[in-house]
C-alpha positions as CSV (number, residue, x, y, z in Angstrom):
1,X,-0.4,-0.3,0.3
2,X,2.9,2.1,1.0
3,X,4.7,1.7,-2.3
4,X,1.0,2.1,-4.3
5,X,0.8,5.7,-2.4
6,X,4.5,6.6,-3.4
7,X,4.1,5.4,-7.2
8,X,0.6,7.8,-7.7
9,X,2.6,10.5,-5.9
10,X,6.0,10.6,-7.6
11,X,5.1,12.3,-11.0
12,X,3.8,15.0,-8.7
13,X,7.4,15.5,-7.5
14,X,8.3,15.6,-11.1
15,X,6.1,17.9,-12.2
16,X,7.5,20.6,-9.3
17,X,10.9,19.8,-10.3
18,X,13.3,22.8,-9.9
19,X,15.3,24.7,-11.8
20,X,18.2,23.3,-14.0
21,X,21.1,22.5,-12.1
22,X,23.1,22.7,-15.2
23,X,22.7,26.7,-15.2
24,X,23.1,27.6,-11.3
25,X,25.8,30.0,-10.7
26,X,27.9,28.1,-8.2
27,X,30.8,30.4,-8.4
28,X,30.9,34.4,-9.7
29,X,34.2,35.5,-9.9
30,X,35.0,39.2,-8.6
31,X,33.0,38.5,-5.5
32,X,34.5,38.8,-2.0
33,X,31.9,36.4,-0.9
34,X,29.2,34.4,-2.9
35,X,25.7,35.7,-2.6
36,X,22.9,33.9,0.0
37,X,20.6,33.6,-2.8
38,X,20.3,31.7,-5.8
39,X,20.5,32.8,-9.2
40,X,21.5,31.1,-13.2
41,X,22.4,31.4,-16.4
42,X,22.6,30.2,-19.8
43,X,19.9,29.5,-22.8
44,X,16.8,29.5,-23.5
45,X,16.9,27.8,-26.8
46,X,14.1,28.4,-29.1
47,X,12.3,26.6,-32.1
48,X,13.4,29.1,-34.5
49,X,17.1,28.4,-33.9
50,X,17.3,31.3,-31.7
51,X,19.6,31.2,-28.6
52,X,18.9,34.0,-26.2
53,X,21.2,34.3,-22.9
54,X,19.4,34.4,-19.6
55,X,20.8,35.3,-16.2
56,X,18.0,34.9,-13.7
57,X,18.7,36.0,-10.0
58,X,16.2,34.9,-7.6
59,X,14.7,37.4,-5.1
60,X,16.7,37.7,-1.8
61,X,13.0,38.4,0.3
62,X,10.4,35.2,-0.9
63,X,11.4,33.7,-4.0
64,X,8.6,31.0,-4.0
65,X,6.2,34.1,-3.7
66,X,7.7,37.1,-5.1
67,X,6.9,38.2,-8.5
68,X,9.0,37.5,-11.5
69,X,9.9,40.6,-13.5
70,X,11.6,40.4,-17.2
71,X,13.7,42.6,-18.1
72,X,14.9,44.2,-21.5
73,X,17.4,47.2,-22.5
74,X,16.8,48.4,-25.5
75,X,18.8,49.6,-28.5
76,X,17.6,48.0,-30.1
77,X,20.9,45.8,-30.1
78,X,21.7,46.6,-26.9
79,X,22.2,43.9,-23.9
80,X,20.3,43.6,-20.8
81,X,23.3,43.1,-18.8
82,X,23.8,46.3,-19.2
83,X,20.8,46.9,-16.5
84,X,22.3,43.8,-14.2
85,X,25.7,45.2,-13.7
86,X,25.2,49.1,-13.8
87,X,21.6,49.6,-13.0
88,X,19.7,47.4,-10.6
89,X,20.9,44.2,-10.1
90,X,22.9,42.8,-7.1
91,X,26.0,42.7,-8.8
92,X,27.4,46.2,-10.0
93,X,30.6,46.1,-11.8
94,X,33.4,48.5,-10.4
95,X,35.9,50.5,-12.4
96,X,38.5,48.0,-12.9
97,X,36.9,45.7,-14.7
98,X,37.5,42.7,-12.0
99,X,35.5,43.3,-9.1
100,X,31.7,43.3,-8.2
101,X,30.3,45.2,-5.2
102,X,26.8,44.1,-3.8
103,X,23.9,46.4,-4.9
104,X,21.9,47.7,-1.4
105,X,19.0,49.0,-3.9
106,X,18.9,45.9,-6.0
107,X,15.5,45.2,-7.7
108,X,16.0,41.6,-6.5
109,X,15.8,42.5,-2.9
110,X,11.5,42.0,-3.4
111,X,11.3,40.1,-7.0
112,X,13.0,37.5,-9.0
113,X,14.3,39.2,-12.1
114,X,15.2,37.6,-15.2
115,X,17.6,39.7,-17.6
116,X,17.5,38.3,-21.4
117,X,19.8,39.5,-23.9
118,X,17.5,39.9,-27.2
119,X,17.6,39.6,-29.8
120,X,19.5,36.9,-31.2
121,X,23.0,38.4,-31.8
122,X,22.9,41.0,-28.6
123,X,25.5,39.9,-26.0
124,X,26.1,36.4,-25.9
125,X,22.7,35.8,-27.8
126,X,23.3,33.9,-31.1
127,X,21.6,32.0,-34.0
128,X,22.3,28.9,-35.9
129,X,22.1,30.6,-39.2
130,X,24.2,33.8,-37.9
131,X,21.4,36.0,-39.6
132,X,20.9,39.0,-37.4
133,X,18.4,40.9,-39.7
134,X,15.3,41.1,-37.6
135,X,12.0,43.6,-36.9
136,X,9.8,44.7,-33.8
137,X,7.2,41.7,-34.5
138,X,9.5,38.9,-34.9
139,X,11.5,40.2,-32.0
140,X,8.0,40.3,-29.8
141,X,7.4,36.6,-30.7
142,X,10.8,35.3,-29.8
143,X,10.7,37.1,-26.6
144,X,7.3,35.4,-26.2
145,X,8.8,31.7,-26.9
146,X,11.6,33.0,-24.4
147,X,9.2,33.5,-21.6
148,X,8.1,30.1,-22.3
149,X,11.0,28.4,-22.5
150,X,11.8,30.2,-19.4
151,X,8.8,28.7,-17.4
152,X,9.7,24.9,-18.7
153,X,12.7,25.1,-17.1
154,X,11.9,26.5,-14.2
155,X,7.8,25.4,-13.6
156,X,8.1,26.2,-9.4
157,X,7.5,30.0,-11.2
158,X,5.0,29.3,-13.4
159,X,2.2,30.6,-11.7
160,X,3.7,33.6,-9.8
161,X,2.9,37.3,-10.7
162,X,4.9,38.4,-14.0
163,X,5.8,41.9,-14.9
164,X,7.3,43.1,-18.1
165,X,10.2,45.8,-17.8
166,X,12.4,47.4,-19.9
167,X,13.8,51.0,-20.9
168,X,14.6,52.8,-24.1
169,X,14.0,50.8,-26.9
170,X,12.3,48.7,-24.4
171,X,9.1,51.2,-24.9
172,X,8.5,49.4,-28.2
173,X,9.7,45.7,-26.7
174,X,7.8,45.2,-23.9
175,X,4.3,46.7,-24.8
176,X,4.8,44.6,-28.3
177,X,5.6,41.4,-25.9
178,X,2.6,42.2,-23.2
179,X,0.4,41.6,-26.8
180,X,1.2,38.4,-27.0
181,X,2.0,37.3,-23.2
182,X,-1.7,38.8,-22.4
183,X,-3.6,36.3,-24.7
184,X,-1.9,33.0,-23.1
185,X,-4.0,32.2,-19.9
186,X,-1.0,29.9,-18.7
187,X,0.8,33.4,-17.8
188,X,0.0,35.3,-14.7
189,X,0.9,38.9,-16.5
190,X,-0.3,41.6,-13.9
191,X,1.5,44.3,-15.5
192,X,4.2,46.2,-17.6
193,X,6.9,49.2,-16.9
194,X,8.8,51.4,-19.3
195,X,11.7,53.5,-18.5
196,X,12.7,56.5,-20.7
197,X,10.8,54.2,-23.3
198,X,10.6,55.1,-27.2
199,X,6.9,55.3,-27.3
200,X,6.4,57.6,-30.4
201,X,9.1,58.8,-32.6
202,X,7.3,62.0,-33.7
203,X,6.6,62.9,-29.9
204,X,10.1,62.0,-28.9
205,X,11.4,64.5,-31.9
206,X,8.8,67.2,-31.4
207,X,9.3,67.1,-27.7
208,X,12.8,66.9,-27.7
209,X,13.1,70.5,-29.9
210,X,11.1,72.0,-26.8
211,X,13.2,70.2,-24.4
212,X,16.2,71.6,-25.7
213,X,14.7,75.1,-25.7
214,X,13.4,75.0,-22.2
215,X,16.7,74.0,-20.5
216,X,18.7,76.7,-22.6
217,X,20.2,74.8,-25.4
218,X,19.4,76.8,-28.6
219,X,19.1,80.3,-27.5
220,X,16.6,82.8,-29.0
221,X,17.8,83.1,-32.5
222,X,17.8,79.3,-33.2
223,X,14.3,79.1,-31.4
224,X,12.4,81.6,-33.6
225,X,13.8,80.1,-36.6
226,X,12.1,77.0,-35.7
227,X,9.0,78.5,-34.8
228,X,8.9,80.6,-38.4
229,X,9.8,77.5,-40.6
230,X,8.4,74.8,-38.8
231,X,5.2,76.0,-37.2
232,X,1.9,76.7,-38.1
233,X,-1.2,78.1,-35.9
234,X,-2.2,74.8,-34.7
235,X,1.1,73.0,-33.7
236,X,4.8,72.6,-34.7
237,X,6.3,69.7,-36.7
238,X,10.1,69.0,-36.2
239,X,9.6,65.4,-37.0
240,X,9.1,65.1,-40.5
241,X,8.6,68.7,-41.9
242,X,9.1,69.0,-45.6
243,X,10.2,72.8,-45.7
244,X,14.1,72.9,-46.4
245,X,14.0,75.8,-43.8
246,X,12.9,73.6,-41.1
247,X,15.1,70.8,-42.1
248,X,17.9,73.3,-41.3
249,X,17.2,74.3,-38.3
250,X,16.1,71.2,-37.1
251,X,19.9,70.2,-38.1
252,X,21.3,72.6,-35.8
253,X,18.9,71.2,-33.0
254,X,20.7,67.6,-33.8
255,X,24.4,69.4,-33.7
256,X,23.6,70.3,-30.5
257,X,22.1,67.7,-28.7
258,X,24.6,64.7,-30.3
259,X,27.7,66.6,-31.4
260,X,28.5,69.3,-28.9
261,X,29.9,67.6,-26.3
262,X,26.4,67.2,-24.2
263,X,25.6,64.0,-22.3
264,X,22.5,63.1,-24.1
265,X,21.6,60.2,-21.5
266,X,22.2,62.7,-18.8
267,X,21.8,66.4,-19.9
268,X,23.7,67.5,-16.5
269,X,26.4,64.7,-16.5
270,X,29.7,64.7,-17.7
271,X,30.5,62.7,-20.6
272,X,32.6,59.4,-19.4
273,X,35.6,59.3,-22.0
274,X,35.4,63.3,-23.0
275,X,33.4,64.1,-26.0
276,X,34.3,61.7,-29.3
277,X,32.6,62.0,-32.8
278,X,29.5,60.3,-33.3
279,X,31.2,57.9,-36.2
280,X,35.2,57.3,-35.8
281,X,38.0,55.1,-36.7
282,X,39.6,53.9,-33.2
283,X,42.2,50.8,-33.0
284,X,41.2,50.1,-36.3
285,X,37.4,49.6,-36.0
286,X,34.5,51.5,-37.0
287,X,33.1,52.6,-33.9
288,X,29.4,54.5,-34.2
289,X,27.7,56.2,-31.6
290,X,24.5,56.6,-32.7
291,X,21.4,54.5,-32.0
292,X,19.1,56.1,-34.7
293,X,16.3,56.9,-32.8
294,X,16.0,60.3,-33.2
295,X,15.4,62.9,-35.9
296,X,14.7,59.3,-38.3
297,X,13.1,61.4,-41.0
298,X,15.6,64.1,-41.3
299,X,17.4,64.2,-44.8
300,X,20.8,63.9,-43.2
301,X,20.3,61.1,-40.8
302,X,19.1,59.1,-43.3
303,X,22.0,59.5,-45.3
304,X,24.3,58.7,-42.4
305,X,22.3,55.6,-41.9
306,X,22.8,54.1,-45.8
307,X,26.4,55.2,-45.7
308,X,26.5,53.3,-42.0
309,X,24.8,49.8,-43.8
310,X,27.1,50.2,-46.5
311,X,30.1,50.1,-44.3
312,X,28.8,47.1,-42.5
313,X,28.8,45.3,-45.5
314,X,32.6,46.1,-46.5
315,X,35.5,45.8,-45.0
316,X,35.4,47.8,-41.8
317,X,34.4,46.1,-38.1
318,X,31.8,47.8,-36.9
319,X,31.2,48.3,-33.1
320,X,28.3,50.8,-31.5
321,X,29.3,52.3,-28.6
322,X,26.1,54.6,-27.3
323,X,27.8,58.3,-26.2
324,X,28.8,59.2,-23.0
325,X,28.5,55.5,-22.1
326,X,31.4,53.7,-20.6
327,X,31.3,50.1,-21.3
328,X,34.9,49.3,-20.7
329,X,34.5,47.5,-17.0
330,X,31.5,45.3,-18.0
331,X,33.5,44.2,-21.5
332,X,36.6,43.4,-19.5
333,X,34.8,41.4,-16.9
334,X,32.2,39.5,-18.9
335,X,35.2,38.5,-21.4
336,X,37.2,37.2,-18.7
337,X,37.2,33.4,-19.4
338,X,36.7,32.4,-15.9
339,X,33.6,34.7,-16.2
340,X,32.4,32.9,-19.8
341,X,32.6,29.9,-17.9
342,X,30.8,30.5,-14.8
343,X,28.2,31.8,-16.4
344,X,28.2,28.9,-18.7
345,X,29.1,30.7,-22.1
346,X,28.8,28.7,-25.1
347,X,32.2,28.9,-27.9
348,X,29.2,29.8,-30.2
349,X,28.6,33.0,-28.5
350,X,30.9,36.1,-29.4
351,X,32.6,38.3,-27.8
352,X,30.5,40.8,-25.4
353,X,30.1,44.4,-26.6
354,X,27.0,46.5,-24.8
355,X,25.6,46.5,-28.0
356,X,25.4,45.1,-31.3
357,X,25.9,47.3,-34.3
358,X,25.1,44.2,-36.7
359,X,21.6,44.1,-34.8
360,X,21.4,47.6,-34.8
361,X,22.1,48.4,-38.8
362,X,20.0,45.0,-39.6
363,X,16.5,46.1,-37.6
364,X,13.5,47.0,-39.2
365,X,11.9,49.5,-37.0
366,X,8.1,48.6,-37.9
367,X,6.0,50.6,-35.3
368,X,6.4,54.3,-35.1
369,X,4.4,54.6,-32.0
370,X,2.8,51.7,-29.9
371,X,-0.7,53.4,-28.8
372,X,-2.5,51.0,-30.2
373,X,-0.6,48.1,-28.0
374,X,-1.2,50.6,-24.9
375,X,-4.8,50.8,-25.3
376,X,-5.5,47.0,-25.7
377,X,-3.5,46.6,-22.5
378,X,-5.4,48.8,-20.8
379,X,-8.7,47.9,-22.3
380,X,-8.5,44.6,-20.2
381,X,-8.9,46.2,-17.4
382,X,-6.6,43.5,-15.4
383,X,-3.4,45.1,-16.3
384,X,-1.0,47.8,-14.5
385,X,1.1,50.2,-16.5
386,X,3.5,52.7,-15.6
387,X,5.7,54.7,-17.8
388,X,8.7,56.5,-16.0
389,X,11.1,58.7,-17.2
390,X,14.2,60.7,-15.4
391,X,13.5,64.0,-16.1
392,X,17.2,65.3,-17.6
393,X,17.4,62.5,-20.4
394,X,17.7,63.9,-24.0
395,X,17.7,60.5,-25.9
396,X,13.9,59.5,-24.8
397,X,13.2,62.8,-23.0
398,X,9.7,63.1,-20.4
399,X,8.1,65.4,-22.5
400,X,7.5,63.1,-25.3
401,X,6.6,60.1,-23.3
402,X,4.3,62.6,-21.0
403,X,2.6,63.4,-24.4
404,X,2.0,60.2,-25.5
405,X,0.6,58.9,-21.9
406,X,-2.1,61.8,-22.3
407,X,-3.2,60.9,-26.2
408,X,-4.3,57.9,-24.6
409,X,-6.9,59.6,-23.1
410,X,-7.6,57.5,-20.0
411,X,-9.7,58.8,-16.9
412,X,-7.6,61.1,-14.5
413,X,-7.5,59.1,-11.0
414,X,-5.2,61.4,-9.2
415,X,-3.8,64.9,-10.2
416,X,-0.2,65.6,-11.2
417,X,1.8,66.0,-7.8
418,X,5.3,65.1,-6.0
419,X,5.9,62.2,-4.9
420,X,8.2,61.3,-2.0
421,X,10.5,58.5,-0.9
422,X,12.9,57.9,2.0
423,X,16.8,58.2,2.1
424,X,19.5,59.0,4.6
425,X,18.7,62.4,4.8
426,X,14.8,61.9,5.2
427,X,11.8,62.5,3.0
428,X,12.7,63.7,-0.5
429,X,10.9,64.6,-3.7
430,X,11.5,61.8,-6.1
431,X,9.8,63.4,-8.6
432,X,6.2,63.8,-9.9
433,X,3.4,61.6,-11.0
434,X,-0.1,61.6,-12.3
435,X,-2.5,58.6,-12.2
436,X,-5.3,57.3,-14.7
437,X,-7.6,54.3,-13.9
438,X,-4.9,51.8,-14.3
439,X,-1.9,53.5,-15.7
440,X,0.5,56.2,-13.7
441,X,3.3,58.2,-15.7
442,X,5.8,59.4,-13.1
443,X,9.3,61.4,-13.8
444,X,12.4,60.9,-11.4
445,X,13.9,64.5,-10.5
446,X,17.6,64.5,-11.7
447,X,17.8,61.4,-13.3
448,X,19.0,61.1,-17.0
449,X,18.0,57.5,-19.4
450,X,19.3,55.0,-16.8
451,X,17.5,56.2,-14.1
452,X,18.3,53.3,-11.6
453,X,22.0,54.2,-12.2
454,X,21.2,57.9,-11.2
455,X,19.0,57.8,-8.7
456,X,19.2,53.9,-7.2
457,X,17.1,55.1,-4.1
458,X,14.4,56.4,-5.9
459,X,14.4,54.3,-8.1
460,X,13.8,51.2,-5.8
461,X,11.1,52.9,-4.3
462,X,9.2,53.6,-7.3
463,X,9.8,49.8,-8.3
464,X,8.5,47.9,-4.8
465,X,5.5,50.2,-4.8
466,X,4.6,49.6,-8.4
467,X,5.2,45.7,-8.2
468,X,3.5,45.5,-4.3
469,X,0.9,47.6,-5.6
470,X,1.3,50.8,-3.3
471,X,0.5,54.0,-3.9
472,X,3.1,55.8,-5.4
């Protein structure tokens, strides 16, 4: 009788078996002391022949019941390991490129976080056919398949609450992925959040010109020219204006934002490594410092992108290094043979770089805005949505995302007000928040594009309140 009972119970044990032991990271170089929580890294192998690298860190609180958060960095073509090692992961890379320190404001303090390098060709992710041409729709499908594969490998998390989060071009990745996930009843999706996201190219371009003027970058003469040549009595069009005089004025704005020496990711921060050309040759490599997300309709921008695509198919070795960022420590660390072995990196994976020029230059941007996706998500009346912005970022500025949120025409619940958080000096103004039925728009005061890097305490407070359904 006891044997019969055991035999009937055994399948249940097997079904509930835990995470893949082969992917567990048992020793991570650079740490003085190994973590008390478990973490895993390896590949989510897709039926499409893509192999997407993941690094999953369990919650330091209650992993069995805490939410699972999928994190995607942007680009398109940039690695989510940058989010782990420099923003909100439990391990922060130090300037020596060897040492890791623990992050007291890591998001895995209250959640299980899955960092996914997507699409294939980014970071350690690769494709069997080595064809890295892709588009928004294909990426959303592969991200969905990767999520399904994750829950197959980690069945113990399948019923946990799931939040989809990202930043920058994650503004496209996240809502297009959510549109697929919300149709899958086996996944417990609770909400999405996007930081400094690309939600609308038109609104981002148009608002950037206003942002630059309001922050004292343009001067009165240029501002008058922009108003005269690009605006009518109703509105201004800096995005796709056919007037050559308007185009010439917008070119001056582009030069100020990109080429004058300002840090476009944080207006008031210095530029790590100094000011460099948007396209330059360094150590035999052609280095690109333009992700191609602003002024995409501008004639000069199109010419530049066509030239870069031509060079990509020629004899030049191309690298994509976003402006005023320092990825050297992360590159040194992740390309160390001991680190690669610890993270179970396959020999087919390329040398890690923060962004892939091949993916970026061959990426087909299908969605110029994601209003349709957000309206579909909000109409379900089941999901919580947060759009947050560091208020001194120029890559995806807060005004453009605020305009985008207002364009969704949702019912206002709480008027725009300051939100507060606690630090060592007491209660502080984190920024401003406006709340709608299932949607909130929030700014983080004094932060640039990478909010958790610039304002880790405020970012952790915002994140914790969002996933725990607490008021901002």
